[in-house]
N, C-alpha and C positions, 0 to 999 in steps of 0.2 A: 483410396482418398478423395473424400469429400471437396469439391471445389466451391469458394462464393461466387459467386453471379461478379462480381471482382475481378475474380479470380482467374473465370474463364475469359472477361472480355480484355484482360491482360495478356494472357495465353495469345487468344486469338489476335491480339492487335503484334504480339514476336510474333505468331507462324507467318503471319503475313510479311513482315517485313522484323525483324532481330537486331537490326542496327538503329536502330531510332532510339533519337534521343531520352536519354530518360525524363527531363520536363516534357515534351510531347507528349509522350505516354503519362505522366502524371496530370498533365490536360485531361487525356480523353477518357481517365480514368479516377480521375478528382483521390488517387493515392498521394501519397507524399514518393516525391522521388527517392531520399532515400530508403524509405520501405518496397518502393520497386525494383530498390539496387537488390535489396534483403531479400524479398519476393524470390528473384532471379537467381540468387544465389541458392536457395533451398530449393526453387526448381530444379537446378543441374545436379544436383544432388540424391533428390528422389525421384526424378522421373523424362527429363530429359535425355535422351540417349544420345545427341551427336546434331553440333550443329554442321547444317552443309549447304554448299551453293549447290543448286539446283541447276543445269544445263539443258540450252537444246541442242541434241546430239544432234542432229539435223543438220543445223547451222556450222556442228562442228564439222561436219563433213562423214559422221556416221549415217549411212542410211539403212542398216538392217536393224531393225530391234524385234526379239523374239522370244515370249516368254514360252518355257519348256516344259513340261512336264512328263517325267522319267520312274520309271519302277528298276531298278535296278535288282541282281540277283545278292540275295542276304549277306554274303560272303563279300562284297565287296561292298558293302554301303559306307564303309566307316573311309574310307576311301576316296570312295568318288564324292562324300562331302567334302575330304579333307584336299581334293584336287580342286575341287569346285569353288573352294573358299581361295586358293590362293589364284586360281586364273582369272585374269585381269581385265577378261572379256563380259565376265558375269558381274554382274549391275548388281543386284538381290539373289538369294536364295532362299529359300521359307523349305522347311520337311511337312512335307503333307499326309493326308491318307488316303484312306478308299482307293486303296489298290495301287497305290502311286509311291514315290518318298519321295522327291522332291519335285519345287516349282523353282524355276529359275530365268533371269531377265538375262539376255543375252544382247551386249550393244556391239555392232561392228559395222564395217567401212562398206560391205556387200555381201549378196548371199552366198559367194564364189565363197569364205572365207566363213560363213556358217558351217557349208559343207565342210571346209578344211574341221572346222570345231568339231563338229559332229564324226568328224570318221575319227579324228583324235582318240573321244569319247568310246566311240565304238570298238575301238583298236584297243583300249585301255580298260575296258569294265566290260560288265558283259548285262548286259542291258534289254530287258525283258518287253516292255514297253516303249512307247513316247510319243507324245505329242505337240504340236507346234500351235500359237499363233501368234502372226504375225503381227505386230501392231505399227497399223494406217496413221493414229491422230490420236495425239495426247490427247482429252476434250476436259480432263479434271484428275489435279493432281497434289499429295501431301493437301487436300482443303480441311480434311474432319479439323475440328477445333477452330477452326482458322477466320472466322463467321460472326464476328461481334457483333453482327445487327441480329442475329438469332436469338443471342444471350436475352432473356426475359429478366 
């Protein structure tokens, strides 16, 4: 789907704050409010996956965030995927390639809980390889198509 410059600007404004009033969005985009309402509905049907609140995990007491990449025995892939989907500590989950099967972000209160989490995975599934990248500081998040000033 090719987006017009006005659509791109509207999406950028919504990516920054989807709770803005239609009248404000209308002023900033020069699109009538009723048309914006229709466009938002169309976006939701076409390409908006989900409206979500981004949390500051650290302020909520979740001090351990880690991206884990895992290669698992082929016989365990489907079950591991189901397990990770259902696990409340898994924030994001992706199927990947290049010798690994899954990339997932885990959010936990502390490192001890990470050890428990990994022990559980290793007891349930035949893990061939794993790597950890601890997230030390969030620098940029959910910013693609969010900068209205870069739209010409």
